[in-house]
C-alpha positions as CSV (number, residue, x, y, z in Angstrom):
1,M,4.1,19.4,-1.1
2,Q,1.6,17.9,-3.5
3,T,-1.9,17.2,-2.4
4,L,-3.1,13.7,-3.4
5,L,-6.8,13.5,-4.2
6,P,-8.6,10.2,-3.5
7,H,-9.2,7.9,-6.5
8,P,-12.8,8.0,-7.7
9,D,-13.4,4.4,-6.7
10,F,-12.4,5.3,-3.1
11,V,-14.9,8.1,-3.1
12,V,-17.6,5.7,-4.1
13,W,-16.6,3.3,-1.3
14,C,-16.7,6.2,1.2
15,A,-20.1,7.2,0.0
16,A,-21.3,3.6,0.5
17,G,-20.0,3.6,4.1
18,K,-17.1,1.3,3.3
19,A,-14.1,3.7,3.7
20,D,-12.5,1.7,6.5
21,T,-13.1,-1.8,5.1
22,C,-9.4,-2.5,4.7
23,A,-8.5,-1.1,8.2
24,V,-11.2,-3.2,9.9
25,T,-10.0,-6.3,8.1
26,L,-6.3,-5.6,8.9
27,V,-7.0,-5.2,12.6
28,A,-9.2,-8.3,12.7
29,D,-6.5,-10.3,10.9
30,L,-3.7,-9.0,13.2
31,A,-5.7,-10.0,16.3
32,Q,-6.6,-13.4,15.0
33,T,-3.2,-14.4,13.7
34,I,-0.6,-12.8,16.0
35,G,-2.6,-11.3,18.8
36,M,-1.9,-7.7,18.0
37,T,-4.9,-5.4,18.2
38,T,-3.4,-2.1,17.2
39,P,-1.1,-1.7,14.2
40,G,2.1,0.2,14.9
41,S,2.8,3.6,13.5
42,Q,5.6,4.0,11.0
43,E,7.8,5.5,13.8
44,Q,7.1,2.5,16.1
45,L,7.9,0.1,13.3
46,A,11.1,1.9,12.5
47,A,12.2,1.8,16.1
48,A,11.5,-1.9,16.2
49,H,13.4,-2.5,12.9
50,E,10.1,-3.8,11.4
51,L,9.8,-1.5,8.3
52,P,9.9,-3.4,5.1
53,P,13.3,-3.1,3.3
54,W,11.5,-2.0,0.1
55,L,10.1,1.1,1.6
56,G,11.7,3.9,-0.4
57,D,12.9,1.6,-3.2
58,E,12.6,3.9,-6.2
59,A,12.3,1.0,-8.7
60,L,9.5,-0.7,-6.8
61,H,7.5,2.5,-6.3
62,R,8.0,3.7,-9.9
63,S,6.8,0.3,-11.2
64,H,3.6,0.5,-9.1
65,Q,3.1,4.2,-10.1
66,S,3.4,3.1,-13.7
67,A,0.8,0.4,-13.2
68,L,-1.6,2.9,-11.7
69,S,-1.0,5.3,-14.5
70,R,-1.7,2.5,-17.0
71,K,-5.0,1.6,-15.3
72,D,-6.3,5.2,-15.0
73,P,-4.2,7.7,-16.9
74,A,-6.5,10.6,-16.3
75,H,-6.4,10.3,-12.6
76,Y,-2.9,9.0,-11.9
77,G,-0.9,10.4,-14.8
78,P,-0.8,13.9,-13.3
79,L,0.2,12.5,-9.9
80,F,3.2,10.7,-11.3
81,P,4.6,13.0,-14.0
82,G,7.6,11.5,-15.8
83,V,6.8,8.0,-14.9
84,P,6.4,5.8,-18.0
85,D,3.2,3.8,-18.2
86,D,4.9,0.6,-19.4
87,L,7.2,-0.4,-16.6
88,P,7.0,-4.0,-15.4
89,Y,6.1,-4.6,-11.8
90,V,8.9,-4.9,-9.3
91,W,8.1,-7.2,-6.4
92,P,10.5,-7.4,-3.4
93,A,11.6,-10.7,-2.0
94,A,10.3,-11.6,1.5
95,D,12.6,-10.4,4.2
96,R,11.3,-12.6,7.0
97,D,9.8,-15.9,7.7
98,R,6.1,-16.3,7.3
99,R,4.3,-15.8,10.6
100,V,1.1,-17.5,9.6
101,P,0.9,-20.5,7.3
102,L,-1.0,-20.2,4.1
103,S,-4.4,-21.8,4.3
């Protein structure tokens, strides 16, 4: 199994004490919008049939790997060998109704 090293920008955020910024925001948003205070694990989400249908979609994942390779070839290129750096983004359609209206 390949070991993934953190992107240099992530290392800078960690050094600045901001490593969990996204996690803190996610939990606060979940609590505020739907009353959930603990995100479910992948196993829990699978059991509840709540995993997104695009999980494992090769075209979607390759398109995002391509974009990362395009943005930082030195860092991401070796992580995604054989993925061209010119693929257009693939975005999945929504698979459920919006739970929270856009503000």
